[in-house]
N, C-alpha and C positions, 0 to 999 in steps of 0.2 A: 129495463132488460132483464124485468121475471128477476132477481137477484133477489128482493122481499121481498117477502107476503104480510098480511096482517095476517094475528095469530087472537089477536081480541082487538075490540076499538083501540083505537089510538097506540093498538102496540105491532111491531112490525120486528119479526122473523126472519134470517135469512133463510133462503130457500137451498135445495142440493146445487144450484150450481154458482146460486153464491156463497155458499160454505167452504167452493169448491176454489170458485176465485182468491174468498179471505184466506184459503190453506197457500194459493198458488202466489201471494204477496208477504204470508209468515217467514214463506222460505227465501223467497228473494231480497227480504230488507233482511234476514241470519246472514243471508253470504256478504252480503255489501256494498258498497260499490267499488268498491276496489277489485280487483282481480284475484282470481283466488286459483289460476293456477300457479300458480310461484313457480316449481315445476309442474316437470310434462306428466301428466296421467292417463292412465292405458288406458280408453274408455272396452272396443274394443278388438283381439287382434291387432291388426297394425295401424288402429284409429288411434290419434296422439290427443288430446285437446291440449295447447298451446295458449286461449289467451278464455276467458271469461267472467261474469261479471252477475256483481248483483246488484240493488236496485237501492237508492237512497230511499230514505223516509217518505213521507206528503209535505212532513212539515218541509225538505228545503227545495222543494218541483219547483222551476217554474211555474208564475201565471196561466202561463198556455201548452204549461207539459198537463197531457195526457195519453195513460198508462195504454189502456184502449182504448187508441179510437178507427174508423174504416178506413180511414190510410190504412193502419199498424197491419189489421186483420190480414187485405188484400197481400201488407209484406207477409203474413206467416202463408198464408194460401199461396204463393206462389212458390214460396223457396220448396213448403211441404211436398208440395204436386214435383219442385224440380232435385228437389234431395242438396237444390244449394241454396245459401243465400243470396239475390242479387248487389249489384254493387250499391245502385241508392238503399238499398236495405239494412245494408250493412253494420254503418254504427244507428240507427233509433233501434234498430230488435236488440243489437248487444250492447246500449244505454239501461232496456230493460231488463237485462238478463234474459232475454230471447234467444238471441244464439250464440256462438260463440266456436272461434277459430282452432282451426283443429288441421292435424297434420297427416297423411296415407305415408306411414313408410311403403308399402308394395308399391304403390303409386310415382313413392318422392314427393308431392303434392300437397300444398296447403292451400284450405280454402275453407268458410263461413257456413255452417251448416248451426240448426235451430236446435237449440240443449232439449232437454229434457221437458223443460217448463215452458220452452213456448212452444213444444205439440200441446205440453194442457191446459194452456191458452187460446190455444186452436182449437181444442176440442169442447170449454169453456161455452167457447162464442156462437159452436155449433149446435151445443145441446141447450141452448137457451132459448126461448120462447115470446118476447118479448107481446108486451100487451101492448095493445092501441087504447089511447087513454088522446082522444081529441077534442076540447071542449071548443067554442065558437071565436074565442079572438086564435086558436092553435092553427083551424079550421079555414078562419080569412087568411094567415099567412099566407097556409101552403096552398093558395086559392091565387094569389102574388105576386110566389114565385116564378121567375123564369120557365119555361118548358125544356128548352134545353139546356146544355149544361154551360156553365158561364161563374166567373169570377167571384168567388168567394165574396169579396167587399160587396158586391151584389146581393149577398143574402140578407135582406134587412129588418132584422129579429135579433132580440137580448141574447146572451147567451146561455141564459138558460132556455128560453126556445131552441137556440139552434142544439142543443145538446138534446132535448127532447124528443125534436126527430130524427137524431142519429141514431138514437138511442130506442126508440122504436123500429127502426131502419128503415125510415121513411126519404133520406136523403144522403149521399155518400160523398166524401171528401177525396180529390187525387192526391196519387202520391210523387213524392217522397211530402211534400210540402203543403197537401191542404188549398193552395191555391187555386182550385176546384171545385168546385160543389155540382151534383147531378143529381135530381130526383127518379129512386131507382124503381123497381119495377112496384113494387107495391104502393111507391108513392104516387 
């Protein structure tokens, strides 16, 4: 995903995009998993943060938890375009610290919107230019994939291969449960 590069043979360093993601994760860890808006905090004029969370450290993540998968990116893009988070995306984005519950005093309305960290995560994704590294076995796997959208259970590959395909943006998963996968235009 262009997050690291070789600075010398056998020595990896973070790229600018990788460093931005590492800094974002550090910021979310420092906030912590508990709601950090114990008291209302005014953000802009009449907008008040009611609830926002940080992120648990990776040691306590479930085995199938992915911080930024293709389904999370779709949720971030949709929320960015709409200006608020849709009902299916609220919990996944809030668990990651990428959304917060706010209250608009002027309109007397509560809604969920992207946090600063959510907008940064989306920018990181947009700025990343993944490299395509397809060997023989991965090429064979791609040839065997169903052409149209299919159930994720039909993606017969190791977790590593699935992550490679998704990281290179060759496949994408459905929102919110990743029950369906599809080959992207690049794929």
